[in-house]
C-alpha positions in Angstrom: -110.1 102.2 162.1 -111.0 105.4 163.9 -108.9 108.1 162.0 -107.9 111.4 163.4 -111.2 113.0 162.4 -115.1 111.5 162.5 -119.3 112.4 162.3 -123.5 111.6 162.4 -127.4 111.9 163.6 -131.3 112.7 162.9 -135.2 112.5 163.5 -138.1 111.3 165.8 -139.2 108.2 167.9 -138.3 104.5 168.0 -139.5 101.3 169.6 -138.3 100.6 173.1 -134.7 99.3 172.8 -134.0 96.1 174.7 -130.8 95.8 176.7 -128.7 93.2 174.9 -125.4 91.6 175.8 -123.0 91.7 172.9 -119.7 89.8 173.0 -116.7 91.3 171.4 -113.7 89.5 169.9 -111.7 90.2 173.1 -114.1 88.2 175.2 -115.6 91.3 176.9 -119.3 91.8 177.0 -120.8 95.1 176.0 -124.4 95.7 177.2 -126.8 98.4 175.9 -128.1 100.4 178.8 -131.5 99.2 179.9 -132.9 102.8 180.0 -131.9 103.4 176.4 -135.3 104.1 174.8 -135.0 106.6 172.0 -138.7 107.5 172.0 -138.2 109.0 175.4 -136.0 111.7 174.0 -137.7 112.4 170.7 -139.8 115.4 169.6 -143.3 114.7 168.4 -143.6 114.4 164.6 -146.6 114.0 162.2 -147.2 110.6 160.7 -145.0 109.8 157.7 -146.6 108.1 154.7 -144.5 105.4 153.1 -145.3 103.1 150.2 -145.9 99.5 151.3 -145.0 96.5 149.1 -147.1 96.6 146.0 -147.2 100.4 145.9 -150.0 101.2 148.5 -149.3 104.1 150.8 -149.7 103.8 154.6 -148.2 105.2 157.8 -144.6 104.3 158.2 -144.3 101.8 161.1 -141.5 102.0 163.7 -139.0 99.2 164.1 -140.1 97.3 161.0 -137.4 97.9 158.4 -134.8 95.0 158.3 -131.1 95.1 157.3 -127.8 93.4 157.4 -124.2 94.6 157.0 -120.7 93.6 156.0 -117.3 94.9 157.3 -115.2 94.3 154.2 -111.9 95.2 155.9 -112.5 92.3 158.3 -113.1 90.1 155.3 -110.5 91.5 153.0 -109.7 88.4 150.9 -113.4 87.9 150.0 -113.7 91.6 149.3 -110.7 91.7 147.0 -112.2 88.7 145.0 -115.5 90.6 144.9 -113.8 93.7 143.5 -112.2 91.8 140.7 -115.5 90.2 139.6 -117.7 93.2 140.1 -115.2 95.5 138.4 -115.2 93.4 135.3 -119.0 93.1 135.3 -119.8 96.7 135.9 -116.9 98.3 134.0 -116.7 101.0 136.7 -113.4 102.2 138.2 -111.7 100.9 141.3 -110.3 103.1 144.1 -107.1 101.0 144.3 -106.8 100.1 148.0 -103.4 98.5 148.1 -102.1 96.6 151.1 -103.5 97.9 154.4 -101.9 98.6 157.8 -103.7 96.0 160.0 -102.8 96.5 163.7 -104.6 95.8 167.0 -103.4 97.8 170.0 -103.7 96.1 173.4 -102.9 97.2 176.9 -100.5 95.5 179.4 -103.2 93.0 180.4 -103.9 92.0 176.8 -107.2 93.9 176.6 -108.1 96.1 173.6 -106.9 99.7 173.6 -109.5 101.7 171.6 -108.9 105.4 171.1 -105.1 105.3 171.4 -103.6 108.0 169.3 -101.1 106.9 166.6 -99.2 108.1 163.6 -98.0 106.4 160.4 -94.8 107.2 158.6 -92.9 105.8 155.7 -89.9 104.1 157.2 -87.2 106.7 157.9 -89.5 109.7 157.2 -89.5 112.6 159.6 -93.2 113.4 159.3 -96.3 111.2 159.4 -98.5 110.8 156.4 -101.5 110.0 158.7 -102.6 110.2 162.3 -105.6 108.9 164.0 -107.1 107.0 166.9 -107.5 103.2 167.2 -111.0 102.1 166.5 -113.3 99.8 168.3 -111.4 97.0 170.1 -108.1 98.8 169.4 -108.2 98.1 165.6 -106.3 100.1 163.1 -107.0 99.5 159.4 -105.5 102.2 157.1 -104.7 102.0 153.4 -101.4 104.0 152.7 -102.2 104.0 148.9 -105.6 105.7 149.6 -104.0 108.1 152.0 -101.5 109.3 149.3 -98.4 107.6 150.7 -98.1 105.1 147.8 -98.0 101.3 147.9 -95.8 100.6 150.9 -94.5 97.2 152.1 -94.0 98.5 155.6 -94.8 101.5 157.8 -93.5 102.9 161.0 -96.3 103.2 163.6 -95.9 105.3 166.7 -98.4 105.4 169.6 -98.9 108.1 172.2 -100.3 108.4 175.7 -103.1 110.9 176.6 -100.4 113.5 177.5 -98.9 113.2 174.0 -95.8 111.3 175.0 -94.6 108.6 172.6 -95.0 105.2 174.2 -94.5 102.8 171.3 -92.6 102.7 168.0 -92.6 99.8 165.7 -92.3 98.9 162.0 -95.1 96.8 160.7 -95.6 94.9 157.4 -98.6 96.0 155.4 -101.2 93.4 154.5 -100.3 91.4 157.7 -102.3 91.5 160.9 -100.1 92.6 163.8 -100.8 93.0 167.5 -98.8 95.6 169.5 -98.9 96.0 173.3 -98.9 99.4 174.9 -97.4 100.1 178.3 -100.7 101.4 179.5 -104.4 101.5 178.6 -106.0 104.1 176.3 -109.0 105.2 178.3 -111.1 106.0 175.2 -113.6 108.7 175.7 -114.6 110.7 172.6 -115.4 114.3 173.0 -117.8 114.7 170.1 -119.8 113.0 167.4 -120.2 114.8 164.0 -122.8 112.8 162.0 -123.8 113.7 158.4 -126.6 112.1 156.5 -126.1 112.1 152.7 -129.4 110.9 151.2 -130.8 110.3 147.8 -134.3 111.9 147.7 -135.5 110.7 144.3 -138.9 109.1 143.8 -137.9 105.5 144.8 -136.6 106.6 148.3 -139.9 107.1 150.2 -139.5 104.2 152.6 -136.0 105.1 153.5 -136.8 108.8 154.0 -139.8 107.8 156.2 -137.6 105.6 158.4 -134.9 108.3 158.9 -137.5 110.9 159.7 -138.9 108.8 162.4 -135.9 107.1 163.9 -132.4 108.5 163.2 -132.2 111.1 165.9 -133.5 108.7 168.6 -131.0 106.1 167.5 -128.1 108.5 167.6 -129.0 109.8 171.1 -129.4 106.3 172.4 -126.0 105.3 171.1 -124.4 108.5 172.5 -125.4 107.5 176.0 -122.5 105.1 176.0 -120.2 108.1 176.0 -121.5 110.5 178.6 -120.9 114.1 177.8 -120.6 113.5 174.1 -121.2 116.7 172.0 -123.4 115.9 169.0 -123.7 117.8 165.7 -126.0 116.7 162.9 -125.5 117.4 159.2 -127.6 116.8 156.1 -127.0 116.6 152.4 -130.0 115.8 150.2 -129.6 115.1 146.5 -131.5 114.1 143.3 -130.1 114.7 139.7 -129.9 117.0 136.8 -133.3 118.2 135.7 -134.9 117.8 139.1 -136.0 120.6 141.5 -132.5 120.5 142.9 -129.3 118.5 142.4 -127.7 118.9 145.8 -129.1 120.6 148.9 -126.4 121.1 151.6 -127.7 122.1 155.0 -124.4 122.2 156.9 -124.1 121.2 160.6 -126.4 122.0 163.5 -126.1 121.2 167.2 -129.9 121.4 167.5 -131.8 118.1 167.3 -135.1 119.9 166.7 -133.5 121.8 163.8 -132.2 118.5 162.3 -135.7 117.0 162.8 -137.2 119.9 160.9 -134.8 119.4 158.0 -135.7 115.8 157.9 -139.4 116.4 157.9 -138.9 118.7 154.9 -137.5 115.9 152.8 -139.7 114.2 150.2 -139.1 111.6 147.5 -139.6 112.9 144.0 -137.8 113.2 140.7 -135.1 110.9 139.3 -136.3 108.9 136.4 -133.1 107.3 135.1 -131.1 105.0 137.4 -127.9 106.9 138.3 -128.2 110.0 140.5 -125.9 112.9 141.7 -124.2 110.7 144.3 -120.7 111.9 143.6 -121.5 115.6 144.0 -123.5 114.9 147.2 -120.7 112.8 148.9 -118.2 115.5 147.9 -120.4 118.1 149.6 -120.7 116.1 152.8 -116.9 115.5 152.9 -116.4 119.2 152.5 -118.3 120.1 155.8 -116.4 121.8 158.6 -115.6 118.7 160.6 -114.2 119.0 164.1 -110.6 117.9 164.7 -109.3 116.0 167.6 -110.5 113.0 169.7 -114.0 112.4 168.4 -116.2 110.7 165.9 -116.6 111.9 162.3 -119.2 109.8 160.4 -121.1 110.0 157.1 -124.2 107.8 156.5 -124.8 107.7 152.7 -128.2 106.2 151.9 -129.0 105.5 148.3 -130.5 103.0 145.9 -128.6 104.1 142.8 -124.9 104.8 141.9 -123.3 107.9 140.6 -123.4 108.3 136.8 -120.7 106.2 135.0 -118.8 109.4 134.2 -118.9 110.5 137.9 -118.0 107.1 139.4 -114.3 108.1 139.7 -115.4 111.4 141.3 -117.4 109.4 143.9 -114.3 107.4 144.8 -112.2 110.5 144.9 -114.6 111.9 147.5 -114.2 108.7 149.5 -110.4 109.1 149.3 -110.7 112.7 150.6 -112.9 111.5 153.5 -110.2 109.0 154.5 -107.6 111.7 154.4 -109.7 113.8 156.8 -110.5 110.9 159.1 -114.1 110.8 158.1 -115.7 107.3 158.1 -118.3 106.6 155.4 -121.0 104.1 156.3 -123.1 103.3 153.3 -126.7 102.0 153.3 -128.0 100.2 150.1 -131.7 100.9 149.9 -134.6 99.2 148.1 -133.6 98.0 144.6 -130.0 98.9 144.9 -128.1 97.4 142.0 -124.7 96.0 141.3 -123.1 99.3 140.3 -124.2 101.1 143.5 -123.1 98.2 145.8 -119.7 98.1 144.1 -119.0 101.9 144.6 -120.5 102.1 148.0 -118.6 99.2 149.4 -115.3 100.7 148.2 -116.1 104.0 149.9 -116.9 102.3 153.2 -113.8 100.0 153.1 -111.5 102.8 152.3 -112.6 104.9 155.2 -113.1 102.3 157.9 -116.9 102.2 157.6 -119.3 99.3 156.8 -121.7 98.6 154.0 -125.3 98.2 155.3 -128.2 97.0 153.2 -132.0 96.6 153.5 -133.6 93.1 153.2 -137.0 91.8 152.3 -137.6 90.3 155.8 -139.8 93.1 156.9 -142.4 92.5 154.1 -142.7 96.2 153.4 -141.3 98.5 150.7 -140.0 97.6 147.3 -137.9 94.5 146.7 -134.3 94.5 148.1 -131.4 93.1 146.2 -129.3 90.3 147.6 -125.8 91.6 148.3 -122.7 89.8 147.0 -121.3 88.8 150.4 -120.5 85.4 152.0 -122.3 85.9 155.4 -124.5 88.3 157.3 -127.2 88.5 160.0 -130.6 90.2 159.5 -132.0 92.3 162.3 -134.1 95.4 162.5 -132.4 98.4 160.9 -132.9 100.5 164.0 -131.0 98.0 166.1 -128.2 97.6 163.5 -127.7 101.4 163.3 -127.7 101.6 167.1 -125.0 98.9 167.4 -122.9 100.5 164.7 -123.0 104.0 166.4 -122.7 102.6 169.9 -119.7 100.5 168.9 -117.9 103.6 167.5 -118.5 105.9 170.5 -117.9 103.2 173.2 -114.8 101.7 171.6 -116.1 98.1 171.5 -117.8 96.5 168.5 -121.3 95.4 169.4 -123.0 92.3 168.0 -126.7 91.4 167.9 -128.2 89.3 170.7 -129.7 86.0 169.8 -133.2 87.3 170.2 -132.6 90.1 167.7 -131.5 87.9 164.8 -134.3 87.3 162.2 -132.2 85.4 159.7 -128.6 84.3 159.2 -126.7 83.6 156.0 -123.3 81.8 156.0 -121.0 81.3 159.0 -120.7 84.6 160.9 -118.5 85.3 163.9 -117.8 88.8 165.2 -118.2 90.4 161.8 -115.9 87.8 160.1 -117.3 85.2 157.6 -115.8 81.8 158.4 -116.8 80.1 155.2 
């Protein structure tokens, strides 16, 4: 889902990116540009010291950190079963997703229509309760309950051409995948990318901070090359917890990559102590930024290894609900040592907003131990490549998959983001 609003970006240098052919579900092939080498566009930065496995400090190495991901909306049945189990085990609240609107928009030739503008209404209602743009490969995945429309059995979907003329109107059943054909293609071309990093900066987050300081801005710029003329703004929220030097530090938006790089270089890992942190207040701060409206991308990347405090778990989920209402997608990244409580909350935030849950793995051999996620399938690649594919997929309008040479390890039966087991 690409809602009517969306954001993301950060720091300095990356290994040369190999052009890779990535098949989409539609049978199309999306190739990363051969000239896409983030280190060619990065400002110089001082070496960043990061703890290696076993606690020894050393220079953070580029392109080493490994990760996988899960798109829970593409695997909704498995996700719902997980929520029931994890909710009982953690005792934490659920957002309450309800039945989603699952629609794929295609053009007259049967090809995906990403970026087509649409609205959702209760059947018979005069005004829409939501409007947005179809996401990668023409997919729409919205939860009326999350969007404040209640638990609906059906919704009226209307689609519009670039001139704003209505070209399609249909009533679709929630919870059921539906394909709708438009009379013309969508010609997706986002005008902007607003990208906000919300990051836990407590003492256990040294590896993750070092990675983002070195690689995030380069990755974002490389992905943006798939949408020429894209206007990029970066945002940053750093947080710790009560009793630390600060609880939440909100930097706002900047259009300057060097300024964002400077903000990132100023981050350090310190404080914390107990397991939960001020995640709810930090996510709420990020959602409250002045996001641009219109045909663009609004993305939050929330990086953490700990959940909100139990008493703030509902507030964290309310912040995710507010993001969905503003068309802001939340992509979450479970860091070293992330526990069951954090995974449970972060995956809900991502699913509710059309994002994905990403997680670090032990395959790199550096950093602290990484917890195994409760998911049926995934592929491990370098984190830099995964983030590039995620961002490039959003701005290009076509989901991008890892090439065979990029896959370090595979778990379960994976096909285009769907677990076949």
